C-alpha positions as CSV (number, residue, x, y, z in Angstrom):
1,M,-24.7,48.0,-28.9
2,F,-22.0,45.5,-29.1
3,G,-20.9,46.5,-32.6
4,T,-20.8,50.0,-31.8
5,I,-18.5,49.6,-29.1
6,I,-16.0,47.5,-31.3
7,T,-16.7,50.4,-34.3
8,V,-15.5,53.2,-31.4
9,Y,-12.8,51.0,-29.9
10,L,-11.2,50.8,-33.3
11,I,-11.4,53.9,-34.2
12,V,-9.8,55.3,-31.1
13,V,-6.9,53.0,-31.5
14,F,-6.1,54.0,-34.9
15,W,-6.4,57.8,-34.1
16,L,-3.9,56.9,-31.3
17,M,-1.6,54.9,-33.7
18,H,-1.9,57.7,-36.2
19,S,-0.8,60.3,-33.3
20,G,1.9,58.1,-32.7
21,I,3.3,57.6,-36.1
22,A,3.4,61.6,-36.3
23,G,5.2,61.9,-33.2
24,E,8.0,59.6,-34.4
25,I,8.3,61.4,-37.5
26,Y,8.4,64.3,-35.6
27,A,11.3,63.1,-33.6
28,K,13.7,61.7,-36.4
29,K,13.3,64.8,-38.1
30,G,14.5,66.7,-35.0
31,Y,11.6,67.9,-33.7
32,K,9.9,67.3,-30.2
33,K,7.7,64.2,-30.4
34,L,5.2,65.4,-28.1
35,A,4.7,68.4,-30.7
36,G,4.2,65.6,-33.4
37,N,1.7,63.7,-30.9
38,F,-0.5,66.6,-30.7
39,I,-0.7,67.4,-34.4
40,G,-1.0,63.7,-35.0
41,L,-4.4,64.0,-33.5
42,I,-5.6,65.6,-36.3
43,P,-6.4,62.9,-38.7
44,V,-4.7,62.7,-41.9
45,Y,-3.3,66.1,-42.1
46,G,-1.1,65.2,-39.0
47,I,0.8,62.5,-40.8
48,I,1.0,65.0,-43.8
49,R,2.4,68.0,-42.1
50,A,4.9,65.5,-40.5
51,V,6.3,64.0,-43.8
52,K,6.3,67.6,-45.4
53,L,8.3,69.3,-42.4
54,K,11.9,70.4,-43.0
55,E,14.5,68.1,-41.3
56,R,16.2,69.4,-38.5
57,K,18.9,66.9,-38.7
58,Q,20.0,64.1,-41.1
59,F,16.6,62.0,-41.9
60,F,16.6,59.0,-44.6
61,K,13.4,57.8,-46.5
62,E,14.6,54.6,-45.0
63,S,13.3,55.5,-41.9
64,Y,9.8,55.6,-42.8
65,K,10.2,51.7,-43.0
66,A,11.6,51.8,-39.2
67,I,8.0,53.7,-38.4
68,L,5.4,52.3,-40.9
69,G,6.9,48.5,-41.6
70,P,4.2,45.6,-40.8
71,K,5.9,44.6,-37.6
72,E,5.9,48.2,-36.3
73,L,2.2,48.6,-37.1
74,L,1.1,45.7,-35.5
75,M,3.8,46.4,-32.3
76,K,1.6,49.8,-32.6
77,F,-1.9,48.2,-32.8
78,L,-1.3,45.7,-30.1
79,T,0.1,48.5,-27.6
80,F,-2.5,51.3,-28.1
81,G,-5.3,48.3,-28.1
82,F,-4.0,47.5,-24.8
83,L,-4.0,50.9,-23.4
84,T,-7.5,52.0,-24.9
85,L,-8.8,48.7,-23.6
86,A,-7.4,49.3,-20.2
87,A,-8.2,52.8,-20.0
88,G,-11.8,51.9,-20.8
89,I,-12.1,49.5,-18.2
90,V,-10.9,52.0,-15.7
91,A,-13.0,54.8,-17.2
92,F,-16.4,52.9,-17.3
93,P,-17.0,52.9,-13.6
94,V,-16.2,56.3,-13.4
95,V,-18.2,57.5,-15.8
96,Y,-21.2,55.3,-14.6
97,L,-20.6,56.8,-11.0
98,L,-20.4,60.3,-12.5
99,G,-23.8,60.0,-14.3
100,S,-25.1,58.5,-11.6
101,S,-25.0,61.4,-9.5
102,F,-26.7,63.5,-11.9
103,T,-29.5,60.9,-12.1
104,N,-32.9,61.9,-10.5
105,T,-33.7,58.4,-9.2
106,S,-32.9,56.8,-5.8
107,G,-32.2,53.3,-7.3
108,L,-29.5,52.0,-9.5
109,P,-29.5,53.6,-13.0
110,T,-29.8,51.7,-16.0
111,T,-28.0,53.8,-18.5
112,L,-24.2,55.4,-18.5
113,W,-25.6,58.9,-18.5
114,P,-28.8,60.2,-17.9
115,A,-31.3,61.7,-20.5
116,Q,-31.7,64.7,-18.0
117,V,-29.0,66.1,-15.7
118,T,-30.3,67.1,-12.3
119,F,-28.2,68.2,-9.2
120,A,-30.9,67.1,-6.8
121,N,-28.7,64.3,-5.5
122,Y,-26.1,66.9,-4.1
123,T,-28.6,69.4,-2.8
124,E,-30.0,66.4,-0.7
125,L,-26.8,65.0,0.3
126,F,-25.8,68.4,2.1
127,Q,-29.6,69.2,3.3
128,E,-30.6,65.8,4.5
129,T,-27.5,64.1,5.7
130,Q,-24.5,65.0,8.0
131,F,-22.2,65.0,5.2
132,L,-20.1,67.8,5.9
133,T,-19.7,66.5,9.7
134,W,-18.7,63.3,8.3
135,Y,-16.0,65.0,5.8
136,K,-15.0,67.1,9.0
137,N,-14.4,64.0,11.0
138,T,-12.5,62.2,8.6
139,L,-10.6,65.1,7.4
140,I,-9.3,66.0,11.0
141,I,-7.8,62.5,11.5
142,A,-6.5,62.1,8.4
143,V,-4.6,65.0,8.8
144,L,-3.7,64.1,12.3
145,S,-2.6,60.5,11.4
146,M,-0.7,61.7,8.5
147,L,1.4,64.5,10.8
148,L,1.9,62.5,14.0
149,G,2.5,59.2,11.8
150,V,5.4,60.7,9.9
151,V,6.8,62.2,12.8
152,F,7.1,59.2,14.8
153,V,7.9,56.6,11.7
154,T,10.7,59.0,10.6
155,G,12.1,59.4,13.9
156,A,12.1,55.3,14.5
157,G,13.2,54.7,10.8
158,Y,16.2,57.1,11.1
159,V,17.5,55.3,14.4
160,F,17.3,51.6,13.0
161,A,19.0,53.0,9.9
162,R,21.7,55.3,11.4
163,F,22.5,54.0,14.5
164,K,23.7,50.3,16.2
165,F,22.5,49.5,19.3
166,K,21.8,46.2,21.4
167,G,18.8,44.9,20.4
168,K,18.1,46.4,16.8
169,K,17.7,43.0,15.1
170,A,15.3,41.7,17.5
171,G,13.6,44.8,17.0
172,L,13.2,44.8,13.4
173,M,12.1,41.1,13.3
174,T,9.6,42.1,15.8
175,I,8.2,44.8,13.9
176,L,8.1,42.6,10.8
177,V,6.5,39.8,12.6
178,L,3.7,42.4,13.6
179,Q,2.6,43.0,10.2
180,V,1.7,39.4,9.5
181,F,-1.4,39.9,11.6
182,P,-4.1,41.7,10.3
183,S,-5.7,44.7,12.4
184,F,-9.3,43.6,12.7
185,M,-7.9,40.5,15.1
186,G,-7.4,43.4,17.7
187,L,-11.3,44.6,17.3
188,I,-12.3,43.5,20.6
189,A,-9.0,44.9,22.6
190,M,-9.7,48.0,20.6
191,F,-13.3,48.1,21.8
192,T,-12.3,47.3,25.4
193,L,-9.6,50.0,25.7
194,F,-11.7,52.4,24.3
195,Q,-14.5,51.8,26.4
196,V,-12.4,51.6,29.6
197,F,-10.7,55.4,28.6
198,G,-13.9,56.6,27.7
199,L,-13.2,57.1,24.3
200,L,-16.1,55.3,22.1
201,G,-17.8,57.7,20.0
202,K,-15.0,60.4,19.7
203,P,-13.6,60.3,16.0
204,T,-10.5,62.4,16.9
205,W,-9.0,59.5,19.0
206,L,-8.7,56.9,16.1
207,T,-5.7,58.7,15.1
208,V,-4.0,57.0,17.8
209,L,-4.9,53.5,16.3
210,Y,-4.1,54.6,12.6
211,V,-0.8,56.1,13.7
212,G,0.0,52.8,15.7
213,G,-1.0,50.5,13.0
214,S,1.1,52.5,10.2
215,I,4.1,52.1,12.6
216,P,5.7,48.6,11.9
217,G,5.3,48.6,8.0
218,N,6.4,52.4,7.4
219,I,9.2,51.7,9.6
220,W,11.0,49.1,7.4
221,L,10.0,51.2,4.2
222,I,11.6,54.3,5.7
223,K,14.8,52.4,7.2
224,G,15.3,50.9,3.6
225,Y,15.3,54.3,2.0
226,L,17.7,56.0,4.5
227,S,20.0,52.9,4.5
228,Q,20.8,53.9,0.8
229,I,21.9,57.3,2.0
230,P,26.0,57.4,2.2
231,K,27.3,57.3,6.0
232,D,29.9,59.5,4.6
233,L,27.6,62.4,4.6
234,D,26.9,62.1,8.3
235,E,30.6,61.6,8.8
236,S,31.6,64.6,6.6
237,A,29.3,66.7,8.7
238,M,30.4,65.6,12.0
239,L,34.1,66.7,11.0
240,D,32.7,70.1,10.5
241,G,31.0,70.3,13.7
242,A,27.4,69.3,12.9
243,T,25.2,67.7,15.7
244,K,23.1,64.7,15.1
245,T,20.3,67.0,15.2
246,Q,21.6,69.2,12.7
247,I,22.4,66.3,10.3
248,F,19.0,64.8,10.5
249,F,17.4,68.2,9.9
250,K,19.9,69.8,7.0
251,I,20.9,66.5,5.2
252,I,19.0,63.3,6.0
253,L,15.5,65.3,6.1
254,P,15.9,67.1,2.6
255,L,17.2,64.0,1.1
256,S,14.2,61.6,2.3
257,V,11.2,64.0,0.9
258,P,10.3,61.2,-1.9
259,I,9.8,58.6,0.8
260,L,8.4,60.9,3.4
261,S,6.0,61.9,0.8
262,F,4.8,58.5,-0.1
263,V,4.1,57.8,3.7
264,A,2.3,60.9,4.4
265,V,-0.3,60.1,1.3
266,I,-0.5,56.7,2.4
267,L,-1.6,58.0,6.0
268,F,-3.8,60.7,5.0
269,M,-5.5,58.2,2.6
270,A,-6.1,55.5,5.2
271,P,-9.2,57.3,7.3
272,W,-10.8,57.9,4.0
273,M,-11.1,54.2,3.0
274,D,-11.3,52.3,6.2
275,Y,-14.9,51.4,7.2
276,M,-14.6,48.5,9.8
277,L,-12.7,50.4,12.5
278,P,-15.0,53.6,12.6
279,K,-18.0,51.7,12.2
280,Y,-16.9,49.5,15.5
281,L,-15.8,52.4,17.5
282,L,-17.8,55.3,16.1
283,D,-21.3,54.2,16.0
284,V,-22.3,53.9,19.4
285,Q,-25.3,55.6,21.5
286,L,-23.7,57.9,24.1
287,A,-25.3,57.9,27.6
288,G,-27.1,61.4,28.4
289,T,-27.4,62.4,24.8
290,T,-31.1,63.7,23.4
291,D,-29.8,64.3,20.0
292,P,-31.2,62.2,17.6
293,D,-28.3,62.4,15.4
294,A,-25.7,62.1,18.1
295,V,-24.5,58.8,16.7
296,S,-24.7,60.0,13.1
297,K,-22.5,62.9,13.9
298,Q,-19.7,60.4,15.1
299,W,-19.2,58.8,11.8
300,T,-16.7,58.8,9.1
301,I,-17.2,59.3,5.7
302,A,-17.0,55.7,4.8
303,V,-19.3,54.6,7.8
304,G,-21.8,57.6,6.3
305,L,-21.6,56.9,2.6
306,F,-22.4,53.3,3.3
307,S,-25.3,54.1,5.8
308,M,-27.1,55.6,2.4
309,I,-27.3,51.7,1.0
310,Q,-27.2,49.5,3.4
311,N,-31.0,49.5,3.8
312,P,-33.0,48.6,1.0
313,Q,-35.8,50.2,1.9
314,T,-34.3,53.5,2.2
315,S,-31.1,53.4,0.2
316,S,-30.2,56.0,-2.4
317,Y,-27.4,54.9,-4.8
318,T,-27.2,58.3,-6.7
319,M,-26.9,60.0,-3.3
320,F,-24.1,57.7,-2.5
321,A,-22.5,58.5,-6.0
322,S,-22.6,62.1,-5.4
323,G,-20.6,61.9,-2.0
324,A,-17.9,59.5,-3.6
325,L,-17.4,61.9,-6.1
326,I,-16.8,64.9,-3.7
327,V,-14.7,62.7,-1.6
328,A,-12.6,61.3,-4.5
329,V,-12.0,64.5,-6.3
330,P,-9.4,66.2,-3.7
331,I,-7.9,63.0,-3.6
332,T,-7.3,62.6,-7.1
333,I,-5.7,66.0,-7.1
334,L,-3.5,65.0,-4.4
335,Y,-2.3,61.9,-6.0
336,M,-1.6,64.2,-9.1
337,I,0.7,66.7,-7.1
338,F,2.7,64.1,-5.2
339,Q,2.6,61.7,-8.2
340,R,6.6,61.9,-8.7
341,Y,7.4,61.8,-5.1
342,L,5.0,58.7,-5.0
343,I,6.7,56.7,-7.9
344,E,10.2,57.9,-6.5
345,G,9.2,56.9,-3.1
346,I,7.8,53.5,-3.9
347,A,10.7,52.5,-6.4
348,A,13.2,53.5,-3.8
349,G,11.7,51.8,-0.4
350,A,11.3,48.9,-1.9
351,T,15.0,47.9,-1.9
352,K,16.2,46.0,0.9
353,G,18.5,48.6,3.5
């Protein structure tokens, strides 16, 4: 088994090296490197095609030494070897999770992929659990947290970045200190407040805690980004008769799309991955309810999925895998759509403002 894995690993590494070499030859001859990489995926033919390709710009035979020299080949082997290993480490649990969701058993599968594929786990997930209710609860919390959080954090970040007022430095330092304390330190206080105001067992009201908890860190993030936008733009707009509101919505806001997209995705993601807070505040038997599923209908997706594997006698790991995949797909698509903005937001918001 181990020998097979090593063999497959080396084949993949050399295959990627083959593709990379073809792409470099294409680029040296004045063609698009990506086209060469795709052609290079065809073993042997890819490099032969690249070598025989007619040059669009001056190409010397010595250029092959810069591509196929011993040092260059060693660097390519190490680079693609590391990338292949990293990709394998990341892909293994994903493939195992996917295979588990199609396995006709409730325990942990012993194989990477089942011999017989079945959709029974997905059917039972929707028919025998409150999965749709959990998904709806989490989606509502995530959307509200994202919208309200972006509004509050953007407004506060804009004020700290563009205005001077008494207590500004003290306020920023207070917000910075608040990030030091983990949120679970306030669980008892949160439970007490929710109990006093009659909010226990009401999923939507978790939005208040998620929005409040997101303010300290994200204010510094947005403030650092907005501080990089030249204030000359504000002054020029004011000379043209623009108000503070017009400056914010027509100048600052469009320039802040990368950091706002980053913050929005982070706020949207938080409720999907949080277990402790929903379990503590949404696992309550309310007085006067006769519905046996009343407690489970309060849960978010994290609490609901964990309930499938917390009891050794009734646990179903394969159903858990099915639910996890259904949750992961839209989140993955969201990350892919906003990938460019996320990278820009991380890089720009990390600088000191």
